[in-house]
C-alpha positions in Angstrom: -84.8 121.9 12.8 -81.2 122.6 13.7 -79.8 125.9 14.8 -76.6 127.4 13.4 -74.6 126.1 16.4 -75.9 122.5 16.0 -78.7 122.5 18.6 -82.2 121.4 17.9 -85.2 123.8 18.1 -88.4 122.4 19.7 -91.2 123.2 17.2 -93.8 123.6 20.0 -91.9 125.6 22.6 -89.4 127.3 20.3 -86.6 126.7 22.7 -83.2 125.3 21.9 -82.3 121.9 23.1 -78.6 121.3 23.9 -76.9 118.6 21.8 -75.4 115.6 23.5 -71.8 116.7 22.7 -72.1 120.2 24.1 -69.7 120.9 26.9 -69.7 124.1 28.9 -66.3 124.1 30.5 -66.8 127.5 32.1 -69.7 126.3 34.2 -68.0 123.0 35.1 -64.7 124.5 36.1 -66.5 126.7 38.7 -67.9 123.6 40.3 -64.7 121.6 40.4 -61.6 122.1 42.5 -58.3 122.6 40.7 -57.2 119.1 41.8 -60.4 117.6 40.3 -59.7 119.4 37.0 -56.1 118.2 37.0 -57.3 114.6 37.5 -59.9 114.8 34.7 -57.3 116.3 32.3 -54.9 113.5 33.2 -57.4 110.8 32.8 -58.7 112.4 29.6 -55.4 111.7 27.9 -55.2 108.1 28.8 -56.5 105.3 26.5 -59.8 104.2 27.9 -59.2 100.4 27.4 -55.6 100.6 28.8 -57.1 102.2 31.9 -59.8 99.5 32.2 -57.2 96.8 31.7 -55.0 98.3 34.4 -57.8 98.5 36.9 -58.8 94.9 36.1 -55.2 93.7 36.6 -54.9 95.4 40.0 -58.3 94.0 41.1 -57.5 90.5 39.9 -54.0 90.5 41.3 -55.3 91.5 44.7 -58.0 88.8 44.7 -56.3 85.9 43.0 -52.6 86.3 43.7 -52.7 87.2 47.4 -53.1 84.9 50.4 -53.9 87.8 52.7 -57.5 87.8 54.0 -59.5 90.9 53.2 -61.5 92.9 55.7 -64.7 94.8 54.8 -62.9 98.0 53.9 -60.6 96.2 51.5 -63.5 94.3 49.9 -65.3 97.6 49.5 -62.2 99.2 47.9 -61.9 96.3 45.4 -65.6 96.5 44.6 -65.1 100.3 44.0 -62.3 99.5 41.6 -64.5 97.1 39.7 -67.4 99.6 39.5 -65.0 102.2 38.2 -63.6 100.1 35.4 -67.2 99.0 34.4 -68.3 102.6 34.2 -65.2 103.6 32.1 -65.8 100.6 29.9 -69.3 101.7 29.0 -68.1 105.2 28.0 
Protein backbone atom coordinates (compact mmCIF):
# COMPACT_ATOMS: atom_id res chain seq x y z
CA UNK A 1 0.00 0.00 0.00
CA UNK A 2 1.30 3.46 -0.87
CA UNK A 3 0.80 6.60 1.16
CA UNK A 4 -0.26 9.88 -0.50
CA UNK A 5 3.35 11.14 -0.45
CA UNK A 6 4.68 8.03 -2.24
CA UNK A 7 5.96 6.02 0.73
CA UNK A 8 5.04 2.41 1.44
CA UNK A 9 3.09 1.35 4.52
CA UNK A 10 4.24 -1.83 6.25
CA UNK A 11 1.09 -3.98 6.69
CA UNK A 12 2.36 -5.57 9.92
CA UNK A 13 3.83 -2.60 11.76
CA UNK A 14 1.73 0.17 10.18
CA UNK A 15 4.81 2.37 9.80
CA UNK A 16 5.78 4.31 6.71
CA UNK A 17 8.88 3.21 4.84
CA UNK A 18 10.82 6.00 3.14
CA UNK A 19 11.12 5.64 -0.62
CA UNK A 20 14.54 5.36 -2.24
CA UNK A 21 14.31 8.77 -3.88
CA UNK A 22 13.37 10.68 -0.74
CA UNK A 23 15.87 13.36 0.17
CA UNK A 24 15.67 15.37 3.35
CA UNK A 25 17.87 18.35 2.56
CA UNK A 26 17.16 20.08 5.85
CA UNK A 27 18.75 17.23 7.84
CA UNK A 28 21.66 16.82 5.43
CA UNK A 29 22.57 20.50 5.32
CA UNK A 30 22.88 20.55 9.13
CA UNK A 31 25.48 17.79 8.94
CA UNK A 32 27.56 19.31 6.13
CA UNK A 33 29.74 22.39 6.12
CA UNK A 34 28.99 25.15 3.63
CA UNK A 35 32.10 24.14 1.63
CA UNK A 36 30.82 20.56 1.39
CA UNK A 37 27.41 21.75 0.24
CA UNK A 38 29.06 23.98 -2.40
CA UNK A 39 31.08 21.02 -3.67
CA UNK A 40 28.04 18.76 -3.91
CA UNK A 41 26.05 21.44 -5.72
CA UNK A 42 28.91 21.97 -8.20
CA UNK A 43 29.39 18.26 -8.85
CA UNK A 44 25.63 17.75 -9.12
CA UNK A 45 25.53 19.94 -12.23
CA UNK A 46 28.31 18.04 -14.01
CA UNK A 47 27.64 15.24 -16.45
CA UNK A 48 28.50 12.01 -14.62
CA UNK A 49 30.30 10.34 -17.53
CA UNK A 50 32.27 13.51 -18.36
CA UNK A 51 33.51 13.58 -14.77
CA UNK A 52 34.41 9.87 -14.90
CA UNK A 53 36.29 10.34 -18.18
CA UNK A 54 38.17 13.34 -16.78
CA UNK A 55 39.28 11.40 -13.70
CA UNK A 56 40.37 8.46 -15.88
CA UNK A 57 42.33 10.81 -18.13
CA UNK A 58 44.18 12.38 -15.19
CA UNK A 59 44.90 8.94 -13.72
CA UNK A 60 46.12 7.44 -16.99
CA UNK A 61 48.15 10.50 -17.92
CA UNK A 62 49.98 10.38 -14.60
CA UNK A 63 50.71 6.66 -14.89
CA UNK A 64 51.38 6.12 -18.59
CA UNK A 65 52.76 9.47 -19.77
CA UNK A 66 55.11 10.30 -16.95
CA UNK A 67 58.63 9.09 -16.37
CA UNK A 68 58.66 10.35 -12.80
CA UNK A 69 58.75 7.55 -10.20
CA UNK A 70 55.87 7.54 -7.71
CA UNK A 71 56.24 7.28 -3.96
CA UNK A 72 53.62 5.67 -1.72
CA UNK A 73 51.66 8.90 -1.20
CA UNK A 74 51.36 9.47 -4.95
CA UNK A 75 50.34 5.86 -5.54
CA UNK A 76 47.66 6.22 -2.86
CA UNK A 77 46.40 9.43 -4.45
CA UNK A 78 46.13 7.77 -7.86
CA UNK A 79 44.32 4.82 -6.31
CA UNK A 80 41.90 7.25 -4.63
CA UNK A 81 41.19 8.87 -8.01
CA UNK A 82 40.44 5.44 -9.46
CA UNK A 83 38.09 4.51 -6.59
CA UNK A 84 36.33 7.86 -6.97
CA UNK A 85 35.62 7.38 -10.68
CA UNK A 86 34.49 3.80 -10.12
CA UNK A 87 32.00 4.89 -7.48
CA UNK A 88 30.71 7.74 -9.66
CA UNK A 89 30.42 5.33 -12.59
CA UNK A 90 28.14 3.02 -10.55
CA UNK A 91 25.74 5.84 -9.66
